[in-house]
N, C-alpha and C positions, 0 to 999 in steps of 0.2 A: 403495600400498598392496597388498599382498601375500595376498591371499584364497582362503581355501579352504571347503568346504560349510560352513554355519552349523551341520550336525552332520549326523549321517547320519539321524537319525530325519525331518529337518525336510528333507534332498534328497530319499530316498524318497518322502514327502508332497507334494513338488513334482513329482516325477517322475511319481506317481498321479496327479494332478491333467492332466498332459497328453492324454492318451487320453479325456479328458470333451467333450462338442458346446457351450461355453461360449464365448460369445458373445467376452469376453476374460479372460484372467486370468495368472497370475504363474507361469512353467513353472518355473523355477530363481532359485535363490539361492546366491550365494559373500560368504564373510564371514570375516572374521579371528576367532580366537578371542576368547572374551566378554575385558573389562580391568574389573578391579577401579574403581572409582569411587572418586575423593575423598571420604574419608567427612563428611559434612553433621552437628551435635549435635543429635540429637532426631528423627533420619531414617533410616529405614533404610537396611541394607548395599545399595548398586548397583554394577550391572554395566552396560560398554555396548559393544554390538554393533554393528561398522562393516563396510559391503559394497556389493555390486552384487546389485540384483534384477533378474531378464531375464521380460517379458514379452510375448505374442501379442494382436492385437486381430485379431477376424473384421468384417475390410472390407465385409462383406454383411450384417451385424447393425442390428435397427433401432438398439438405443441407441449405435452408434458414428456414424450416419448423420451426426450434427450435424459430425464434425469434416471440418473442411477440410480437402480434398485428399484426405483418407485414403483413394481409390478409385485416386490415382494416384500409392500410395507400392509400393513394389516389395513381394512376397509368396514366403514360402519355402513348400516341396513341400507343406504344408498348406493353401497358398491364403492365411495368418495373414500381416500384418506385425507385424516385430519391434521390440520397443524393449530401451533399459535405462535403470535410474537408478542412482543412488547414495543411501544411505540410512543411518541413524546409529538404533541403539534404547537407553534407558536406563532398564534394568529390575529389581525387586526383586531382589536375589539370591535369598531368599529367596521363592518366588511368593506364601505366607501372607498376607506382609507387602503385597501386591497390592490396589489398592480397584475392582479391574475395569473403571478407565476406561482409554481409549486414549486420550492426548492428543496430537494431532497440530500440532505449530507449522510454518506454513506458510514456506520457507523466501523469502526477502528476496533477489531476485538474485544467488542464488546462496548466501546464509551468512543474516547477521542473528540466527541461534540459540544460543546456550547451552546445553549441554544440562546438567542436577545431577541428584543425587538429589531427588525431588520429593516435598516435604514432606506429603500427601497419601498416596504412596503411589502414584502414577498411574503408569501405562507411555507413557512418553514418546518419540514415534518424529517426527524428522525424514528428508525425504526431496528427493531432485531429481524439478523438474520442466517445466524452463527449459530447453529446446533448444537456446537461443542461446548459453549459457555453457561458458566453454572448462572442458574437464573437466581438475581437479588434485585434489590431493590432499586441501585443506583446502576445494574449494565441492563445492557441491551442487547436482547438474548432472543430464538426460538427453539421452542419445544417439537422437536418433529420426530415422528417414529422409527420404530428399529424395523430394519428387516430382519425375517427370515426367511427360511425354507419353508416350501408347501409344503411340509408334513410339520409345520411350527419345529423343528430342532435349530439350533444357535447354526446362523452361518459364521464361516471362522475364515480366517486369512493371516497373511505376514505383515506382519509391521513393526516397522523401524523408528526406533525416536534414538537423537544424538544428541549428548550434551556436553559441555567447552566450560572452564572457568571453572570446576567446582572446588570446593574448599578442603586444602588438605587436612589431613587427622583422623584417627584414629578411628573406626566404626561411623567411618561420615555416613550419610543419608541424602539423595537427590530425588526432588519431582521428577517424575519418567515423562518426558517431553514437556510439552509445552511452550509456550512464545505471551510474552505480554499478561494479560489477565487469567485466570485460573481456568484452563480446558483440560478439557474430558477425552484421554487418549481412551479406546476399547479396551478393556478387562481380558489379560493372559486368558486362555481357557484354562492353561495351568500354570500355578506357582515354583511348578516342580522345575530349576535351573536348568536340570539334564535335558529340560525341551525348550531349553530359550537359548540365544548365543551374548553372551558379552564381550567387545573386543575391545582392547585399548588402543587410540591410535596415536603416535607422537612423529613430531618433526622430522623428515629424514631418517626414518626407521622401520622395519619392518613392523605390523600390526602383531598384537601380541592376546591369545584366548587367555580368557580368565577361566581358571578352571571350575567347575557348576558347583565345588565344595568351597567355595570363597568369595561367594555374593547372594542375595537373596533378594524375592520382593518383600522387601518389610520396611521396617520404620525402628532404627538405632538409637534416635537420637534421646530416648531412654531407657532402651533395653538394651543389653551387648548381643553382639551378633549372634544368631542373626535377624535379631529385634524379634520385634510383634510384626506378624506377619500382616502385609499392604500391597494389593497388585497395583496400587498406583505409586510404590517410590520405592527406589531401589538402593540397598546398603553391601557396601563389598567393604570384606573384613578386615585388608590390609591399608583400607583408607584412600582417599583419591589423590591422585598427581593434577594438581592445577594446570601442569603442564603439558597435557591430554586430554583428548577428546574418546567420547566411550559412546561406542554406537551397540545396542539396545537390540534386539532381533525376538520375536516372540512372535507365537501362532493368538491373533486376537478372535473374539467374536461378538456378537451383538451389534452389528453397523448401522450408524444411525444415517437416515437419508438425508443427507446434506444438501444437496441439491435443490433440495424444497427450500431452502434460503433464497434461491434468484424468484423460484415464482412466488412467495411470501412476498417480496418487494415489488414484484408485478402486479399482483391483483392488491395489496392495500395503495399504489398509487393509479392504477384504474380504479378503483371503489372511488377515492377523494374526487376524481376526475370528475366521475357520475354523480357524487351527493355532494355538492356545495354547501348543505346542513352540516354535514362532518367536517372539512377542512375552514369553515368558516364563511367561504366567500366563492363564486363562483371563477373554479379553476380554466383558463386559456390556454397557459402553456406547463410545462413539467419540464424542468433541470434537475441533472442529478451533477454530485460533487462527491469526488474521494479521493483522498491522499494516504499514496502507498497501498498496504494491504486493499484498502478502501476502492483506489483509484483499479488497482488489480480486480477488484470485484465487478465493476462499469463495464472493463474490458471484455470477461468474459461473457457477464450480463446480456450484451449486443451478439459476440461471435455466436454464442450458444443459442439464439431464437428469442430471447426474453425480452426484447422491447419491442414486441409485438402482443398486445392483451388477449384475454377471450375471443372476445370478437375482432380480432385481427386490427385494431388500430395500434397506433406507435404510443408506446408508453412515454416515454423519454422524449422531450422533443430537442435537447442535447445537453449534452455530456461534457465532463472536465475530469478527466482520471489524471491526475497530479503526481511525480516522482511516483509513477505508475509503471514498471518494464514487463511484465509477465500476466499469465493467464492465475485467477486463484485455484487452489486443491482444495474447490470445497463438493463439486460435482464426483467424485471419486468414491468408492468403497475404501473406508477410513482413512480417507483424507483428511490432513493437518492445515485448515486454510490461513493459520497464523505463522507461515515459515517467514524465511526471508532471505531465499535464494543460496541457504547452505549446503551444504557436501552433502550427496546425495537426495536431496531434496527435489521435487515435482516444479516444474512452472513456466520452466521455458523451451520443454520439449517440442509444441504445437504451434500453431499459427497466433504471432506475435504481430505484424503487421498488418496496417491499414489499406495501403493497395497493395492487390494481386501479384503475388512471388512464388515462382517455384523453388522451394527447397532442395536442391539437387544434392549438397553434401549430404542430407540425412533421408535421399531416396524419399519424399514425400510429393504427392501431384502440386499444384498450383491453387492459393488458397487466400483468403483475407479475413480478417478480423470482421467484416464486413457484406459477408459473404450469403448469408442468411437473410439477415434484414434487406438486402437489396432485394433478394425474392421476395419478401412479401412486401414490400416498399415501406417498408416502418423503417429507415435509418436515419438515427440521431444526426442533427450537426455537432460535430467533434471540438474541439481546442484541449489538444494534449498540451502540456507542460510537464516540464523534465529541468534538471539541474546534473553539472556535473558529477554528483556523486553517484548519479542512476545508471552511469556508463561505467564507472570505475569499480560498481560496487553490487549493481542488479543489474547486469549483462544486457544494457540498452543500445547497447551496438545492434545488434540482427534487426529490430525494430526499423533502422534506419539503412542496414546497408546488406539486409540476411546474412545467412550462415556461411556463405563464403567469403564475404568483405570484398567483393567486385566492382558495386555499382548503386548508386542510388536508389530506393525503391519510390516510385512517385504516389503523393498524395493524389486520394482523389479530392475531387471539389468540394465535399462536404466537411474537411478532415482540415484543422491550420495546426498549425505545431509551432511551440514557442520554447525556446533555450534559454536556462535561467545560468548564463556561465558563471564558471566559479563558484557553483554552490554546494553548501553540505544538503543532506537529504535532509528536505522538508527546508532547511535554512535559517540561517538564525535568525528566532520569533524574538530576541531581547534587542538586535541589531546596536546601531549607534558603531563609535568609530574607536574601538579600545585599542591602543597600540600594539596590546602584547596579544592581543587576539583572546577565545574565550576557553572559559573549561572544557576541558575533556573529557572523556572516561579516563581512569588511572589504566588502563590497559595499553593509551594510545598514547606515542612519545610529540607530538605535536599538539601546541594548541590546539581549539577548535574556532575553525571557519567562521570570522564572525560575518560573511556577507548576508544579509538576508530575500528573502523573499516575497513576503506576506506583500510590500508595494505592488510587484509587479505581476504578483499572483491576483490581487486583487482588481489590475485591470483586467484582467485578464478572462475573469469569472463578468464581470461589469459588460463586456463584452459578447460574450457566449450570453448574456440573457439579451443585450441589445439585437445582436445575431437572428436570435430564437423568434424574437416576438416583431422580427421585418424594421427595428432601427434602425441598423446599421450595420453593413460587411464588417468582419472584421481585416485585420491588414493582410498582409501576406505573409506569410509563415517565414520566420527564422530561426535557423538552427546549424549545426556544424553538417556541411557535405563534401562528399569524395570529390564531385566534381570541381570543388572548387578548392580543393587544396587542405582543408578546415580537418580532416581526420585522418590519422597515422597514428602505426604503429606504437601500442604502448610500449617504449624504451625514453632513454632519455635525447637519443642523437636523433631521431625519427621527430620528436615532439620541438628540438629545440630549447631543452632545460641548460636555463643556466648554469653555472657552475658555484652554485651557495655553496660559502665554506662549513663546512661540517652540519650541515641540511644534508637530510638524507632525500634520494632518488626516486621517482617513478618506478621507475624499473622493478616490475614483478609486484607490483603491487593490484593488480584488476584481478576480480573475480574471476577466473574463468570459466568457459562458456563450456561447460559436458554434455557428449552428446548420451543421453543411459537409452539403457533397454527396457522394460518395466515388464517384460512379460508380452503374450498375444492378447491378453484380457485389457489394457489400455491403450485407452484409444488416442494414439498422440496428439493429431492435431488440435482436437478438446480437450486436452489432461482432465479426461474421465473415464470410464469404468472401472477395469479392475486391476491393481498393481499385484503379478503373482511374483516379480521377482524381486526378494528385499535382502540385501542393498543391491539397486540393481546392476548390471555388467555397462563399465563405462566402454563404450567403443573408439572414443574416438576426443577430442578437445576442439572446438572447430576456433576460426582465427576473430579478432574485435580489432577494434580500431578507437584512438581518441583521442579529442580534439588536440589541434594543435598549441602553441602558446607562446608568446612573445619575450623580450631579453629581459622580462620582469616574471615569468613563468607564468602569469594569468593569460587565463581565456581571452578570446578577443570575438568569437563568432558567437551570433546570438542577439539574446537581449539583456545587457550590462547593469547589473544592479547599480546603484551609486558607490558602494563601495569599491568595487573594480573599476570606476570611471576617473575616482581619486584615489587610488590605493595606497595603502598604508603599509602593503607587505606584499608577499603572494599566498593566493587563494586557490585552496586544492579539493577537490574532490574525492582526496585519497588520505588516508594517513598512514601512520604504522604502527602495528603491535608489536608493544616494545617490550611483555611478560605472557606471560601463561602459553595457551597451544596456538599454534603460527606464529610465534614471533621472528620477525622481520618481513612479514608479510602484509597487508592490508589488513585497515583496523577496521573491520564489522562496516556499515555504513557512515562511518564518522569521517569530514573533512577535514583538512590542516590548514595551517597560518603560517609563515615566516616572516616575520616585520621584518620590515628596512630599517638599518644603520638609523638613528637619527639625525648625526654629523656624515659631515662629509670625511671628517677626519678619521672617528668613529670608522665607516665605511674601509678606507684604505688601510688603515693598523687591522680590520678583519679580510681584507683581502674581496670585499664584496663587489659585484659586478653591477648591484643595482644601485640605482641613484638612490642616494638619502633622502628623510624625510626634507631637512635641508635644503636641500640640493633642488629638490620638487615645490617645495612650497615655502621657502626661506623662512616664515615664523606660523603662529597659530593661526594668523587674523587673515596671512596667502592662502594657511589649506581649507578657512572656512568661504574662504573666497571662490576657492575652486570648486568647495560644494554648492555652493550657491549658483554657478557656472552649469554646473550637471544637473541641477537641480531644474535648471531652467530649460536645459534642452531635454531632458527627460518627457516636461511639462508639453514639450512643446509637439514632441514626438508622438504623444500620446501615452507614453507608458509611466506616468505618476501623476497623481491626484494631488489637484491643491493642499489638501490635509495634510496627506502625506507630503507632499514637499513640505512644508513649515515644520511639521517633529524633526524629518530627518537634517533640518537646518539646526534644529537644538541639538540636538545631539551633537552636529558637529560641533559648535561653538559650547556643548557641556564639554565637550571629551580631552584628551588629556593628550592629544597630539600638538606637540611642539608647544607644549604649555607649559 
């Protein structure tokens, strides 16, 4: 995309900032001309601006000292470290139609955000922050410097990349590491395989070291082994085993200063707050939202102190980390921020809780994600939302009850927590009431969980804006607690799991909470610094808990989506891997669904203890009536909006349930 200055006025404002003695700042914005957005009925006319922003960070400023390797980054003539990042703004054409709220969606792996005219008149902003994303016209990315030793030589260190579900076949080739969009792992110091290690991990069998002569840093797709030399690809002479995992460790070089991504977000929000001509209207409040990886970003953003800008002013007035359980691995040398809580990955080692908690199981002092912002009086209001899959797959248990699983950790007054019962990771964005569930990845044995979170998440985020702008206080937190008997050990007996014929049991499906030691240079509480042990040392596996279920196998604590209020089956936050590595264990981030029998006769013939659809609802009209009653309850409870209620009822009417 070809960019010009966003406007002469904004460009001059940016230049005016350059000479000020600030710790970090946006010094230049380059953007294309505003483009009208497709109109949406009932909403104000919007325009979109896309471009790049350029910033400087003072490596000597205390506010930036926490950024790993910033002191080793190159500096310009003013002694500043430079970076740039892409951005997009959707704003009302008429500033008078703006709500005064800047609504920032944290990009997920360079994308995952669809801007459109906002129904409430918010200025919508997205930007790049991940310095290992390949730049491109459709990507949200950051360009950050490479750290080097004081003599200009390359910094080196150990790197681990783990790959699963690789295709079988002779002379197979795999991309090393990465998750989702193309990411750039640091290149090896040497492509000599004798200086690296490739280990095959197999279920219930000892690890197997691959001889250095039997694999290569290369591409064998068009040339026989060892293929064309390629430091970003791995070629195996015998081909890959799809039932195995492959653990590659090598010495990498030239780490990017990825932690600058936090400062880039901080600087952009602060700049738009101070420059209404760039935002398109005056900004009174800023709210940040993020899903999964992006929610982890927000948790670490606040924890590491970036919610205070260069002047010590609060950046985000409110945040919603959704379906996020960990800290993001961004402020670590050779960090991989796109991980997903898989084996050997960091992210759950440090502070995970909003209230103060002493992590005695791992011998860590009392801490909270809010410690730094409390000291600077810049804490945001927090609405945390998550569902069943985060407890089963992303190790959310310690966030609620610590690493010893002995007691609930009290929430501070500025935090609300809402649990979406029975929801897979991110929920079903199709929604509705498919009697047979949704399609799931071919590696999972159960159909996909069709319960939707979009309706209750929409309410939660509107409540966050109302809280921030002083309109309304949000209701009390609703989530499973030990004190109420909601959280139990992750096995069928403790959960009260029903004996469903021919259905898998939840035993052994929870992702273990490993206590890793990444070496003395790793700052555990902050998931920052330098990991010198790859793979890390496994010290212990810590206890976790999961929600209790009812006689249908469904969760009852927290906020229930309409699908769980009017169930057509059992909705789980876990699924079962049926093929490939980890067969019989949990199936990544996916939830499952076990449908009810259609009739009483069918249920009795199958020995299913759960009442059938016919016994519950009599017929299709009875089912729709139950859905209408549930939507009325949720409307009265404030957890459903009228237009969503109408859509959910229409989905029930169009469904195949007893129809």
